[in-house]
C-alpha positions as CSV (number, residue, x, y, z in Angstrom):
1,X,4.2,5.8,-62.0
2,X,1.9,4.4,-59.3
3,X,4.2,1.4,-58.9
4,X,7.1,3.7,-58.2
5,X,5.2,5.5,-55.4
6,X,4.2,2.2,-53.9
7,X,7.8,1.0,-54.1
8,X,8.9,4.1,-52.2
9,X,6.3,3.6,-49.5
10,X,7.1,-0.1,-49.1
11,X,10.8,0.8,-48.9
12,X,10.2,3.2,-46.1
13,X,8.1,0.7,-44.2
14,X,10.7,-2.0,-44.6
15,X,13.4,0.3,-43.3
16,X,11.3,1.2,-40.3
17,X,10.6,-2.5,-39.5
18,X,14.3,-3.3,-39.8
19,X,15.2,-0.5,-37.4
20,X,12.7,-1.9,-34.8
21,X,14.1,-5.4,-35.2
22,X,17.6,-4.1,-34.8
23,X,16.6,-2.3,-31.6
24,X,15.0,-5.4,-30.2
25,X,18.1,-7.5,-30.9
26,X,20.4,-4.8,-29.3
27,X,18.2,-4.6,-26.3
28,X,18.3,-8.3,-25.9
29,X,22.1,-8.4,-26.2
30,X,22.4,-5.6,-23.5
31,X,20.3,-7.3,-20.9
32,X,16.9,-6.6,-22.2
33,X,15.3,-8.8,-19.5
34,X,16.2,-6.2,-16.9
35,X,14.9,-3.4,-19.1
36,X,11.6,-5.2,-19.8
37,X,11.2,-6.2,-16.2
38,X,11.7,-2.6,-15.1
39,X,8.9,-1.5,-17.4
40,X,6.3,-3.8,-16.0
41,X,4.1,-2.7,-13.1
42,X,4.7,-5.2,-10.3
43,X,2.4,-4.3,-7.4
44,X,4.7,-5.9,-4.9
45,X,7.5,-3.5,-5.9
46,X,5.4,-0.3,-6.2
47,X,5.5,2.0,-3.2
48,X,2.5,2.0,-0.9
49,X,0.1,4.8,-1.5
50,X,0.3,7.6,1.0
51,X,-3.0,8.0,2.9
52,X,-4.2,11.5,3.3
53,X,-6.7,12.7,5.9
54,X,-10.2,13.2,4.6
55,X,-10.0,17.0,4.1
56,X,-12.4,17.2,1.3
57,X,-15.3,15.7,3.2
58,X,-15.0,16.7,6.9
59,X,-18.6,15.7,7.5
60,X,-17.7,12.1,6.9
61,X,-15.7,12.1,10.2
62,X,-17.9,12.0,13.3
63,X,-17.9,15.1,15.5
64,X,-16.9,15.0,19.1
65,X,-20.5,15.2,20.1
66,X,-21.4,12.2,17.9
67,X,-18.5,10.3,19.4
68,X,-19.6,11.0,22.9
69,X,-23.2,9.8,22.1
70,X,-21.8,6.7,20.5
71,X,-19.6,5.9,23.5
72,X,-22.6,6.3,25.8
73,X,-24.7,4.1,23.5
74,X,-22.2,1.2,23.6
75,X,-21.7,1.6,27.4
76,X,-18.1,2.9,27.4
77,X,-19.2,5.9,29.6
78,X,-22.0,6.3,32.1
79,X,-24.7,9.0,32.1
80,X,-22.8,11.3,34.4
81,X,-19.8,11.3,32.1
82,X,-22.0,11.9,29.1
83,X,-23.5,14.9,30.8
84,X,-20.0,16.3,31.6
85,X,-18.9,15.8,28.0
86,X,-22.0,17.5,26.7
87,X,-21.5,20.5,29.0
88,X,-17.9,20.8,27.8
89,X,-18.7,20.2,24.1
90,X,-21.8,22.4,23.9
91,X,-20.0,25.1,25.9
92,X,-17.1,25.0,23.4
93,X,-19.5,25.3,20.5
94,X,-21.2,28.3,22.0
95,X,-17.8,30.0,22.7
96,X,-16.4,29.3,19.2
97,X,-19.6,30.3,17.4
98,X,-21.1,26.9,16.5
99,X,-19.7,24.2,14.2
100,X,-16.7,22.1,14.6
């Protein structure tokens, strides 16, 4: 009785393997190279990722005030221009209620 059950299981497994083999042969006959090549991830053919602005962490982007200080530090603007920018920026922050 146990042999009959094992024979049934083995028969089902053999049928399953034959179906897989037949599928592989048919895919090969119908141009399987293109099918298999289409399934691979080729980085050169993938679309470039879309860059999104850093909305989740706005603090990571320097504020206008920090940018003005940096420009002064590297010598892009002189002291008078820095003072003018600070007046404008600080005036804008007071008018808008603080923050960026």
